[in-house]
C-alpha positions as CSV (number, residue, x, y, z in Angstrom):
1,M,107.2,86.1,77.3
2,A,105.0,88.5,79.2
3,S,106.5,90.4,82.2
4,L,105.2,90.1,85.7
5,F,103.5,93.5,85.2
6,S,102.0,92.6,82.0
7,K,100.4,89.5,83.5
8,I,99.0,91.9,86.3
9,I,97.5,94.3,83.8
10,A,95.9,91.5,81.9
11,G,94.5,90.1,85.1
12,E,96.3,86.8,85.1
13,I,97.8,87.8,88.3
14,P,95.7,89.5,91.1
15,C,96.7,92.9,92.4
16,Y,95.3,95.8,94.4
17,K,94.6,98.1,91.5
18,I,94.6,101.8,92.3
19,A,94.0,103.6,88.9
20,E,94.1,103.0,85.1
21,T,94.3,105.3,82.1
22,A,94.1,104.3,78.4
23,N,98.0,103.6,78.5
24,C,98.9,103.2,82.1
25,F,98.1,101.1,85.1
26,A,98.8,101.6,88.9
27,F,98.7,99.2,91.8
28,L,100.0,98.7,95.3
29,D,103.3,97.0,95.6
30,I,102.8,93.6,97.5
31,N,106.2,94.0,99.2
32,P,105.9,97.6,100.3
33,L,108.6,99.8,101.9
34,S,105.7,101.9,103.5
35,L,102.0,102.0,103.5
36,G,100.7,103.0,100.2
37,H,103.8,102.1,98.1
38,T,102.5,102.2,94.7
39,L,103.7,101.1,91.2
40,V,102.8,103.0,88.1
41,V,103.5,101.2,84.9
42,P,102.8,101.7,81.2
43,K,100.6,99.1,79.7
44,I,102.9,98.2,77.0
45,E,106.2,96.4,77.8
46,I,109.1,98.7,77.4
47,D,112.1,97.9,79.8
48,N,113.7,101.4,80.0
49,I,111.4,104.2,81.1
50,F,113.5,106.6,79.0
51,D,112.6,104.7,75.8
52,L,108.9,105.7,76.2
53,D,107.6,108.1,73.7
54,M,107.0,111.5,75.1
55,D,103.2,111.3,75.2
56,L,103.2,108.0,77.2
57,Y,106.0,109.4,79.5
58,Q,104.0,112.4,80.4
59,E,100.8,110.2,80.9
60,L,102.9,107.9,83.3
61,F,104.2,110.7,85.3
62,G,100.8,112.5,85.3
63,L,99.1,109.5,86.8
64,A,102.0,109.2,89.3
65,K,101.6,112.8,90.3
66,T,97.8,112.3,90.8
67,I,98.3,109.3,93.0
68,A,101.3,110.8,94.9
69,K,99.0,113.9,95.9
70,A,96.3,111.3,97.2
71,L,99.0,109.4,99.2
72,E,100.2,112.7,100.7
73,Q,96.6,113.3,102.1
74,L,96.2,109.8,103.4
75,V,99.6,108.6,104.7
76,D,101.6,110.1,107.5
77,C,104.6,111.3,105.5
78,K,106.7,114.3,104.7
79,K,106.6,113.5,101.0
80,V,106.1,110.8,98.5
81,G,109.5,109.6,97.2
82,V,110.0,108.6,93.5
83,A,112.2,105.8,92.5
84,V,112.8,104.5,88.9
85,I,115.1,101.5,89.2
86,G,113.8,98.9,86.7
87,L,116.2,96.1,87.5
88,E,113.9,93.7,89.2
89,V,111.2,93.6,86.5
90,P,112.0,94.3,82.7
91,H,109.0,96.6,82.4
92,A,109.3,100.3,82.9
93,H,107.7,101.4,86.4
94,I,107.6,104.2,88.9
95,H,107.7,103.5,92.6
96,L,105.7,106.0,94.8
97,V,106.9,105.6,98.4
98,P,105.6,107.6,101.3
99,I,108.6,108.7,103.2
100,N,109.7,110.8,106.2
101,E,113.5,110.5,105.8
102,V,115.7,109.6,102.9
103,Y,116.3,106.0,104.3
104,D,112.6,105.2,104.0
105,I,113.2,104.6,100.3
106,D,116.1,102.2,100.8
107,F,115.1,99.0,98.9
108,K,117.3,97.0,101.3
109,K,115.1,97.6,104.1
110,P,112.7,94.9,105.4
111,K,109.4,95.1,103.6
112,L,106.1,95.6,105.4
113,K,103.9,92.6,105.9
114,L,100.3,93.6,105.4
115,S,97.3,91.4,105.4
116,S,94.8,91.5,102.7
117,T,92.5,93.5,104.8
118,E,95.2,96.1,105.2
119,F,95.9,96.3,101.6
120,E,92.2,96.6,100.7
121,A,91.9,99.4,103.3
122,I,94.7,101.5,101.8
123,Q,93.5,100.7,98.3
124,S,90.0,101.9,99.0
125,K,91.3,105.2,100.7
126,I,93.6,106.0,97.8
127,I,90.8,105.3,95.2
128,A,88.4,107.4,97.1
129,K,91.0,110.3,97.1
130,L,91.2,110.0,93.3
131,V,87.6,110.3,92.5
């Protein structure tokens, strides 16, 4: 059975897409910890990020770096935190979370409630910085 992320990549579930490479896909987290919280995933379903072959691993983290640099320019944050947890969806993924303190990346925190207009606004700003 396809993972939630595979369904998003296939277009079966809508998302706020940020970027795509030959083998990776990035989109806004719909339950964000902070404005701009982005997920970067490989297109193939592999549960453990450390099971990715080295080329795909580097492509995934390369895309994450590019998006993180755009987020740093757009969102009021000290850094973009990175989390690889992988328990909630059995598909390797990187969380990019703009943070100002360590507790900003605590996944037990209440999530932001954004309107589609707010998601679309940050989506278009991030995409514009990537071009």
